[in-house]
C-alpha positions in Angstrom: -1.7 7.7 -39.0 1.9 7.2 -40.4 5.2 8.6 -39.4 7.8 8.3 -42.0 10.7 10.0 -43.9 9.8 13.2 -46.0 9.2 12.8 -49.6 9.4 15.5 -52.3 5.6 14.8 -52.9 4.9 16.1 -49.2 6.4 19.6 -50.0 3.1 21.5 -50.5 1.4 19.8 -47.5 4.5 20.4 -45.4 4.6 24.1 -46.2 0.9 24.6 -45.4 1.1 22.7 -42.3 4.1 24.7 -41.1 2.3 28.0 -41.8 -0.9 27.1 -40.1 0.6 25.5 -37.0 3.0 28.2 -35.8 0.9 31.4 -36.0 1.3 31.9 -32.3 5.0 32.2 -32.8 5.4 36.0 -32.1 8.1 36.2 -35.0 5.9 34.1 -37.3 6.7 34.7 -41.0 4.9 32.4 -43.8 7.5 30.3 -45.5 7.2 28.9 -49.2 8.1 25.8 -50.9 11.2 27.8 -52.2 12.3 28.6 -48.7 12.2 24.9 -47.7 14.2 24.0 -50.8 16.9 26.6 -50.3 17.1 26.4 -46.4 16.8 22.6 -46.0 16.5 20.4 -49.0 19.5 22.0 -51.0 21.6 22.5 -48.0 24.9 20.6 -47.9 24.2 19.5 -44.5 20.8 18.0 -45.4 20.3 14.2 -44.6 16.9 13.1 -45.6 17.1 9.9 -43.3 16.8 12.4 -40.4 13.7 14.4 -41.8 10.3 13.0 -40.8 6.7 13.7 -41.4 3.4 12.7 -39.7 0.8 12.0 -42.4 -2.9 11.4 -41.9 -4.5 10.1 -45.1 -2.9 12.6 -47.6 -2.5 15.3 -45.1 0.7 16.3 -43.4 0.0 16.9 -39.8 3.5 17.2 -38.4 7.2 17.5 -39.1 10.4 16.6 -37.2 14.0 16.7 -38.1 17.1 15.8 -36.4 20.3 17.9 -37.2 24.0 17.3 -36.9 27.2 18.3 -38.8 30.7 17.0 -38.7 32.0 20.4 -38.2 29.8 20.8 -35.1 30.8 17.4 -33.8 34.4 18.4 -34.1 34.0 21.7 -32.3 31.4 21.0 -29.6 31.3 17.1 -29.3 28.2 14.7 -29.7 25.7 17.7 -30.0 22.7 17.7 -32.3 19.6 19.9 -32.9 16.2 19.3 -33.7 13.0 20.9 -35.2 9.5 19.5 -34.1 6.1 21.0 -35.2 2.7 19.5 -35.1 -0.8 20.9 -35.6 -2.0 22.5 -32.4 -4.9 20.0 -31.8 -2.1 17.2 -31.8 0.2 18.8 -29.2 0.8 16.3 -26.4 -0.5 13.4 -28.5 1.2 10.3 -30.0 2.0 12.2 -33.0 4.2 14.6 -31.3 5.8 11.7 -29.2 6.1 9.6 -32.3 8.0 12.4 -34.2 10.1 13.0 -31.1 11.1 9.3 -30.8 12.0 9.3 -34.5 14.3 12.3 -33.9 15.9 10.9 -30.8 16.5 7.3 -32.5 17.9 9.3 -35.7 20.4 11.4 -33.6 21.2 8.7 -31.0 22.2 6.4 -33.9 24.7 8.9 -35.1 26.4 9.2 -31.7 24.6 12.4 -30.6 24.1 12.4 -26.8 22.8 16.0 -26.3 20.0 17.6 -28.2 19.9 21.4 -28.0 17.4 24.0 -29.2 16.2 27.5 -28.4 12.9 29.1 -28.2 11.6 32.7 -27.8 10.1 32.7 -24.3 7.1 34.4 -25.6 6.3 31.5 -27.7 4.4 29.7 -24.9 3.2 26.7 -26.7 6.8 25.9 -27.8 8.2 26.4 -24.3 5.5 24.1 -22.9 6.2 21.4 -25.7 10.0 21.3 -24.9 9.1 21.1 -21.2 6.7 18.3 -21.8 9.3 16.4 -23.8 11.8 16.6 -20.9 14.0 19.4 -22.0 15.5 21.6 -19.4 17.0 25.1 -19.5 20.6 25.5 -20.7 23.0 28.2 -20.1 22.6 29.7 -23.6 20.4 32.8 -23.7 20.2 35.4 -26.6 18.5 38.8 -26.3 16.6 40.5 -29.1 17.0 44.1 -28.8 15.6 47.3 -30.4 16.1 51.1 -30.5 14.8 54.0 -32.5 17.2 54.4 -35.6 16.5 58.0 -36.1 18.9 60.9 -35.0 22.2 59.1 -35.6 24.8 61.6 -36.2 27.3 61.3 -39.1 29.5 58.2 -38.0 33.2 58.9 -37.8 35.4 55.8 -37.7 38.5 55.7 -35.5 41.6 57.4 -36.6 43.5 55.3 -39.2 40.4 53.4 -40.3 37.6 53.9 -42.9 34.1 52.5 -43.3 32.8 51.8 -46.8 30.2 49.6 -48.6 31.3 46.1 -49.3 31.4 44.9 -52.8 28.9 42.0 -53.4 29.7 39.3 -54.4 33.3 40.1 -55.1 34.4 40.6 -51.3 32.4 37.6 -49.9 35.4 35.6 -49.3 37.0 38.4 -47.3 33.8 38.9 -45.3 33.7 35.2 -44.4 37.4 35.3 -43.5 36.7 38.3 -41.1 33.6 36.8 -39.7 35.3 33.3 -38.8 38.4 35.1 -37.5 36.4 37.3 -35.3 34.1 34.5 -33.8 37.0 32.0 -33.4 37.6 33.3 -29.9 34.3 32.2 -28.8 34.2 28.8 -27.0 33.5 25.8 -29.3 32.8 28.2 -32.2 31.8 26.3 -35.4 33.2 28.3 -38.5 30.3 29.2 -41.0 30.4 28.2 -44.6 30.3 30.2 -47.7 26.9 28.7 -48.3 25.6 29.8 -45.1 26.9 33.4 -45.6 25.2 33.5 -49.1 22.1 32.2 -47.5 21.8 35.3 -45.0 18.9 37.7 -45.6 21.3 40.7 -46.5 23.2 38.8 -49.1 20.2 37.4 -50.7 18.5 40.8 -50.8 20.2 43.0 -53.3 18.4 46.1 -52.1 20.3 45.7 -48.8 23.8 45.5 -50.2 24.2 49.2 -49.6 23.8 48.4 -45.9 26.8 46.0 -45.7 29.7 47.8 -44.5 33.4 46.8 -44.0 36.0 48.6 -41.7 39.3 48.9 -43.4 42.8 49.9 -42.3 43.9 53.0 -44.2 47.5 51.9 -44.1 47.4 48.8 -46.1 43.7 48.4 -47.1 43.2 45.3 -44.7 39.6 44.6 -44.1 39.2 44.1 -40.2 35.6 44.4 -39.4 32.1 44.1 -40.9 28.3 44.6 -40.4 25.4 43.6 -42.3 22.0 45.4 -42.5 18.7 44.4 -43.9 15.0 45.3 -44.2 12.9 42.2 -44.2 10.0 43.5 -45.9 8.0 40.1 -45.8 8.3 40.1 -42.0 7.4 43.8 -41.7 4.3 43.4 -43.8 3.3 40.3 -41.8 3.6 42.1 -38.5 2.6 45.6 -39.6 5.9 47.0 -38.4 8.7 49.1 -40.0 11.9 47.5 -38.8 15.4 46.9 -39.9 17.9 44.5 -38.8 21.8 44.7 -38.0 23.5 41.3 -38.4 27.0 39.7 -38.2 28.7 42.6 -36.4 32.4 41.4 -36.3 35.9 42.9 -35.6 38.9 40.7 -35.8 40.6 40.4 -32.3 43.7 42.4 -32.9 41.7 45.5 -33.8 39.1 45.5 -31.0 38.7 48.2 -28.2 39.4 50.9 -30.7 35.8 51.9 -31.3 35.4 49.9 -34.6 32.4 48.0 -33.3 30.5 51.0 -32.2 31.3 52.7 -35.6 30.0 49.8 -37.6 26.9 49.5 -35.4 25.9 53.1 -35.6 26.5 53.0 -39.4 24.1 50.3 -39.6 21.6 52.0 -37.6 22.0 55.2 -39.7 21.3 53.1 -42.8 18.2 51.6 -41.3 17.0 55.2 -40.2 17.7 56.5 -43.8 15.1 54.1 -44.9 12.4 55.5 -42.6 12.3 52.5 -40.3 10.8 52.9 -36.9 13.0 50.3 -35.1 16.4 48.9 -35.5 16.8 45.4 -34.2 19.8 43.3 -33.3 20.3 40.1 -31.3 23.1 39.1 -29.0 24.2 35.9 -27.1 24.5 37.0 -23.3 27.9 35.1 -23.4 29.3 37.9 -25.5 29.3 40.6 -22.7 31.5 43.1 -24.8 28.8 43.1 -27.6 25.9 43.4 -24.9 27.5 46.3 -23.6 28.1 48.0 -26.9 24.5 47.6 -27.8 23.3 48.9 -24.4 25.6 52.0 -24.7 24.1 52.5 -28.1 20.6 52.8 -26.7 19.1 49.3 -27.4 16.7 47.7 -25.1 15.8 44.0 -24.6 12.3 43.2 -26.3 12.5 39.4 -26.5 14.6 36.5 -25.0 15.8 33.3 -26.7 16.3 30.7 -24.2 18.4 27.7 -24.7 17.0 24.0 -24.0 18.7 20.9 -23.9 18.0 17.1 -23.4 20.6 14.3 -22.7 20.2 11.2 -24.4 22.6 9.0 -22.6 
């Protein structure tokens, strides 16, 4: 058994191990080599020295990754994240422990004193893994919520505003500005990059561009809000469901409490319903009570809870 840094020749085994080892994840969706390249290896934040695999013979049996970014360090202090997955038969063994020691050593060597992660509380083996490794629950909690998307009446925006479909890719810079301005009011917010915005499901999926809506002031054309909608066909096929999602609902602070958030949300739900979906999904951090209130008033019910966990290294 060898635990070492990831190599490009590990990619196929890495993908296979990932897909075979997390099928008890309620939100499991098979990944491809292209997914790993796009989301990890080609990311501007990727650091190969923090990416590890456990190999037995020629077979990848586990993976681990320590993650940190200069932007997050500046906004949140010495906080890092991790990914850790091993074959089910190796849970609780020296393979799991060895990968975790590599992750801790890497993050600690870069000044990280707190590792944070989150898990769907229905993913019981993952919860047990974190507890086994010494993680404790944090204050972070995110709710996945659903409602029936059918029956939405024609959406009427507040007086003085209009809702329209975004022009992609021409208005991506405007959308990025709206999103970061809206979420800058959150404690220790880390602005998202254009790379991350371009990597979101709705932007990558041209068939969902008609579900990306902007809220615009009629007086001067200023874009003051946005929402993105998407149909993740791969997820739906894997789980035998018909579900659409709403993402990145954002209204800049100066235009809040006018009904724009609700109008954008209902426009997204309408778009999902028009595509004959049975459920509209959205997730919300419970530290954002205004958004949680909007979603509940719109008929959403909690269907899953993502609980934060953390481990201090000092």
